N, C-alpha and C positions, 0 to 999 in steps of 0.2 A: 070837394066834399059838399053834399047838398045841405041846404038850410035845415031840412027835416032831421038829418042825421046830427047836425050840430045841436039842434034843440033837444033831441033824444039824449045826447051825451050829457047835456047840462042838467036835464031833469032826472037822470038816472038815480034811483035811490042809493044813497050812500056816497054820491059823487062829491059831496062837500065834507072833506075830512075834518074841517074845523069843528063840526058838530059831532064827530065820532068820539067813542070812549077812549080811554088811555091806550097808547100804542102797546102792541105785543112785544115788538122789538124796536129799539131806537139806537141810533148812533149819534154821538155828540162830539164835535170837534175832532173827527177822525182824520189822521194824517199818516202818510206813508211815502217814503222816498227810497230810491235806489241810486246807485252811483251815476250821477249826471242827470237823473230824472226825478222830478217831483210828481209822483203818480197820484197822490190824493192830498188835499190841503184843507183842513178845518171844515170837514163836511158834516152837516147835520141832516139826518133823514129819519122819519118815523114811519113804521109799518104797522097798520091796524088790522086786527082780526076781521074777517069777513070782507076784506077789500082786496082788489087787484091793483098793485102799485107798480106802474111801469117805470123802468130805469132805462133812460136813453142817452145817447151821446155818440160822438164820432169815435172811431177806433183810437184808443189811447187816451180817452177822456177820463178814465178811472173806474169804469163799471166793473171790469174783471178784478181789479185790485180790491174794490169794496166787497165783492162777493167772496174773494179769497180770505179777507179779514174775518168775515162772518163764518167762513168754513174752517177757520183755524189754520189755514195753509200759510198765512203771513201773520206776523205780530205787528200791531200798530206802533208808530213812533210816538204818537200822541193821541189823546182822546179816549173815549170809552164806548163799550157796547152795553146797553141795558136790556134786560129781559124782565118784562112785567114791572118796569120801574126800578129794578135792582141791578147794581153793577154785576156784570158777568165776566169772569176771567176765562176767555176763550183763547187758550194757548196752543191748541192742536185740534185736529179733526175729531178726536174722541170727546173733547170738551164741547165742541159744536154739536155733536150727536147727542150728548147728555143734555144739552140745552134744548133739545128737540127742534133742531134746525135741519131741514132736508133740502137736497140740491138735485135738480133734474137738468142734466147738461145736454148740449147738442149731440154729443156722442155719449149715450148712457153709460154710466160707470157700473158695468156688470162683469162678473167673472164668467167667461164664456163656457167653461166646463160644468158649471152648476145648472141644475134644472130650474125651471121657472119658479116652482114652489120654494126651492132653496134660496133663490135670489130675493123673493118677496119676504121671507122670514129670516133672512141672514142676520145673525147677531142676537136673535131673540130667544135662543135657547130652548130647543125642543128635544131634550134628552131625558130618558128615564133615569131614575136614581141609581140603578144597578149597572155597573160596567160602562156607563156613558153611552148606552145604546140610544139611537135617535128614535123618537116616537113619530114615525112617519105618518101614521094615521092622523094624529093631532095636527101635525104640520100641514098636511094637505087640506084638512078640513078648514083650518084658519086661512090658508092661502086662497082656497076656493071662494071663501066668503068675501074677502077683501078684493080679490080679482074681479068678482061680479060687480062689486061696488064701483069700480072704475071702468067697467065695460071690457075687460080683458077676457075674451072667450077663446082660450087655447088649452091644449092638453098641458097641464101643469108638470107633467113628468118629462116633457121635452127639454133639451138643452136650450138655454136662453139664447145662445148664439144662432139658433135656427129661426128666431123671431125677426120680424121686420124692426127697423129703428123705432117706428111708432109704437109697436107692441112692447119693445124693451123699455121705452119711455113710460108706458102705462104700468109696467112691472115695478119701476123705480118709484112711481107715484104711489102705487099700492103699498110698497115697503114704507114710504113716509107716513101714510095713513095708519099702518099697523104700529108704527113707532110713536103714534100720537103726536106728530109734528105740529108745532104751533106756528111755524113759518116754512113755506116752501118757495124755493128760488128756482125759476124756470129760465135757464140761460140759453137763448136762441134755440128753443126746442123744436121748431118746425122746419128747420133748414132742409130736411130730406123728406118732408111729409107731403102727401097728396092733399088736395083741397078737402076731400072727405075726412081724411085723418085730422086735418087742422080743425074742422068743425067739431069732430068728436072730442078733441082735446079741449076745446072751449067749453063743451058741456061738462067735462070732468072737472075743469077748473071752477066752473060755477057751482058744481056740487060740493067741491072742497071748501070754497069760501062760505057756502051756506052752513057749513059745520063750524064756522068761526075761525078757520085757519087764515092767516095772513099770507098773501101770495105776492111775490116779487117777480115781475115779468120783464125779461130783457130781450129786445128784438130790434133789428134795423128795419123791419117791415112795418112801416107806419100805419098801413091799413089794419094790421093786427092790433096795434096800440089803441086805435079808435074803436075797434070792435070789442076788446076785452077789458080795457083798463078803466078804473075809477079815478085814479090820480096819477100824475106823471111828475117825475123828477128828472131834470136835465143836468148832466154833468158836462163840463168843458174844461180841458186842461187841468183836470184834477179837482175842480171846484164846482160847487153847486151853483148853477146860474138861474134856475127856475124850479119851482115845486108848487103845483096847483092842480085843481080838479081838471079832468080831461075836457069838460065843457067850457073851461076858460080859454082854451085854444080855439081860435077861429079857423078851424080846418087844418089840413096837413101842411100847407105852406107856412102858417104861423109857427107850427112845431118845428119845421125844417129850419126856419130862421133862428129859432131859439137854440137849436143844436149846433148850427154852423156859425152863428154869430153875425150873419149877414143875409141879405136877400139872395135867393138862389133861383135863377130863372130856369124854366123848363129847357132841358137840353134838346137841341135840334141839329141833326146831322145834315150837312150841306149835300145837295144833289151833285154827283159827279158821274161821268161816263166811264165804265170799266174798259180796260184795254181789250184788244182782240185776242191776245195770247191766252190759251187755256192752261191754267196752272194745275188744275186737278180734274181728272175725268174718271168716274166710276162707271163700270158697265157690268151689270148683273152680279154685283158683289153680295155674297151671302156668308154668314158665319153662324153655325149651329141653328137654333130656332130664334135667335135674337135679332139677326139681320137677314132680310129675305129679298134677294134680287134687286138691290138698290142701284139705281143709275142716275147720275146727274153730272153737270159740268160747273166748274167755278173758274172765273176769269181773273187775270191779274188786275188788281185794284178794285175787286168786287168784294162787297161786304154782305155775306149771305147768312141769314138766320136759320137755325134748325131747332124746332120745338116739337112738343108732343107730350102726352101724359107720362107720368112716372111708369117705367117699364116698357116704353115704346121702342127702345133700342137705340136712343140717341147716343149715350155714352159708349155703348158697345160698338157702334159704327165708328166713333172717334178712335177707339183703340184698334180697330181693324185697319183704318187708314194709317195709323202710326206703327202698325205691325206689331203691336203688343199682343194682338190676337191674329193668328194666321187665317186669312180668308179661305173658306172651303170651296168657293167658286167665284168666277168673275175676274175682271182685270182692273187694275189701278194704274192710271197713267199720270205722271208728273211732268209738266212741261213737254207734253207730247210723246213721252217715252214710256212704254209699258215697263213697270217696275216689278222685280221679284224681291219683295221686301221680306227678309228672313227674320227681322227683329228691329227694335227701335233704333239701334245704331245705324242700320241701313236707311231708315226713314230720315234720321238726322242728316246723314251724308247726302240724301236726296233733297234736302232743303225743307223738310217738314218739321214743324215744332208743335208740341201738344201741351196745353195747360189743362191738366185733369181737374175733375170736379173736386176731388179731395186733395187739397194742396198740401196738407200736413202729412198724409200717408203716401201720396203718389207723385207729388211735384217737387216739394222742397225737402232738403235734409235739415231739419230744424236745429240740430245740434252743431251744424257747421256754420261758418261765418257767411255774411252777405257776399263777400268776395268769392269764396269757394263755391257757393251756389250759383253765382252769376256766371262764372267761367267754366262750370262743370262740363257742359256739352261741347265746348270749344277749347278744351285744355291743351290739345295738341299745338294750337297756335302759340302758346306761351312757353313751350318746352325749349330750353336752351340746348339740351342734348337729348334727343328722343330715346337713345339707347339707355342712358342713365336716368331718364325721367326727371331731369332737373328743370324746375319751373322758374321762369324769369319773373320773380315777385314784383319787381318795380313796374314792368309793363302791365302786369295783371292788376296791380293796385291803381295805376293811372287810368286804365280803361274803365275799371269799376267806378272810380270817382266821377268820370265823365258821364257815365250812364245814370248814376245816382242823382247827379245834378240835373241832367236832362229830364228825368222822370219825377223830379222833386220828391225823392225818397227821404223821409225824416225818421231818425237822424241820419245824415249822409256819412255814416261810419262804415267803411268796408270791412272792418274786423269785428263788427258787432254780430253776435249770434242771431241767426235769423228768427229764432223763436221769441226773441225779446221785442221784435217789431210788432206794430199793430197789424190787423188783418189786411187793411188796405195797402200798407207799405210792403208787407210780405208779397202781396199779389203783384205789385209794381216790380219788385226784384225778380220774381219768377217770369214776368213778361220780359224784363230786361235781358234775361239769360238767352232768350230766343232772338232778341235783337242782336246780341253779341255774336250769336251763332249764324247770323245772316240768313235766317229762315225765310224762304219765299212764300211758304204756305203756313199759316198759323191756325190751329184748331183750338178754340177757347171754350172750354166746357164750364159753364156757370162762372164767368169771369168776375162777377161782382157779388158772389155768395158770401154772406157774412161781412160785407163791406159797408161802411157808413155812407150817408148821402153825399158828403163832400168828396170822399175818395172815389165814389162811384162815378161822379162826373169827370174826375181826373182820368179814370180808366176809359170812359167813353171817348174823351178827347184823344187819348193815346191811340185807341183802336181806329178812330177816324183818320188820324195822321198816318197810321200804317197803311190804310187803304189808299190814301192819297199818294204814298210812296210807291205804289204798284204791287204791294203784297196782296195775296189772296187770303181772305179771312172767312172762316166758318165759325160763327158764334152760336153756341148751344146754350139755351136758357129755358128754364121752366116758367120764367116770368114773361108772359105775353107782352106786357107793356114794354119790357126791355127790348125784345126783338123788333117790335114795331118802331121804337125810338131809334134804334141803330140801323136797321136793315130795310132796304126798299124791296128786297126779295126774301121770301121766307119759305123754307121747306118744312113739311109737316110729316112726322112719322107716327104710325099707329100699328101696334102689335108686330113690330119689326119691319114693316113695309113703308116705303115712301109713298104717301097717299096724296100729296098735294105739293105743287110748286107755284107759289103765289107771288105776283107782282103788286107792290103797294097795298098789302092786305090790311084789313081792319080786324079788330078782336073777334067780331062775329064770324068772319070767314075762317079764321084760324081755329076757333073753338069748334066750328061745324066740322072741319076736317079732323080735328082731334077725336071727336066723338062719333064720326061716321054718319052724320046727318046732312041733309041737303041744306045749303046756305040760306034758304028761305025759311027753314024751320027755326023756331026759337030754341036756344040752347040753355037749359036750366042748370 
């Protein structure tokens, strides 16, 4: 981070919360425990109107627990929540909404069958007195006004499910403004946003805070914290370890050290030479309008990055290789053999593993145990009697414990429900299932999305070890810094086409390929 940016952060108006008026919302001595886990212990935090207060920490640090206590999803074991200096009994989500607290999540909480106008005005009562008929004209007039305020320019009669994630996020912000929210919590809102959408969100947040609303911003992307936050509170192992103006942190490294509790060096992947064996070969592969005539080779022990702007076709290509989408044209070869992959089961049998972008919906079964998730693709190996489908639980548990120890999954409990683990530990489990399946080719789509800085380095180390073991890896990421860190060779897609195959690229060359400009031209 440059000195000029550090100076700007320190001089930003309102950066010094000590001089601010009384907090809008405050938590004092808040504690919450679950069986075997102390999620939050004696935490004090104050959120002020007109300020953006960042809440950061590793996965499992207590951020989500604090948010759920504010939302009324959990009840505290000790401590209290104060609204405008008065004790507030928030026992359920209705109490939280009554206290005018609004929540904007990574996956917007919307009812897909409702129109945009209905989502914005939900719960605000636009009914005529007679026969409970909805006053649609009044509803749309109100929704149109507040939608314009947050820059949501869509047909309000459309189903909200038809909107992009960013547009759905704006709809939930509009609903919060219409409900006269005194505090808005943004929980990892930009995970699926383009750069332009992120900048638009920043403008909306600045507009919201200018109206005196307190904003809590949760993100693992530290560049966002330095861009938007006035104040930062760091949680670690359920406790508050730091809380100060953003300008008091001497750059990203200082904030990283506060989050992980130690100095964290920049990760560097060692140079190694891939093998001669071609693990994956694509020749003229196409699928609908999303993937167009893509050809490339990937060797054993090679770590190849795949990037591009949102909508470039990266994830669609991953699902074509995994046979989740059936290619319309072209051939896919695995270990030199042309494959007729009729579905994911054929891909798994061919030694292909896919870690999808959306781990909750497409990768892990959150209500199943760690053991069940980890052995799911290779369950046949543990069958005592294939006809009766009897599973050898002892062998299954033994192998699960070995992999949990190898990958440092915490807690290392095979029977723990996957949903109860932090994002970083969930990702390790879902990687482990492909190790257990002996996959020779791994496609990792956004492998560190929603993962804290410490767990991110653990995953980087594991990816590097897999390449050293001779596995072929295709790492898909929207973070250019990530693909440069991990990969010495980077493929770039644009509008469904593979437009560049770069050796040892820098950010400028990758962005030039993404935007379709010559590498000598500046990319804004």
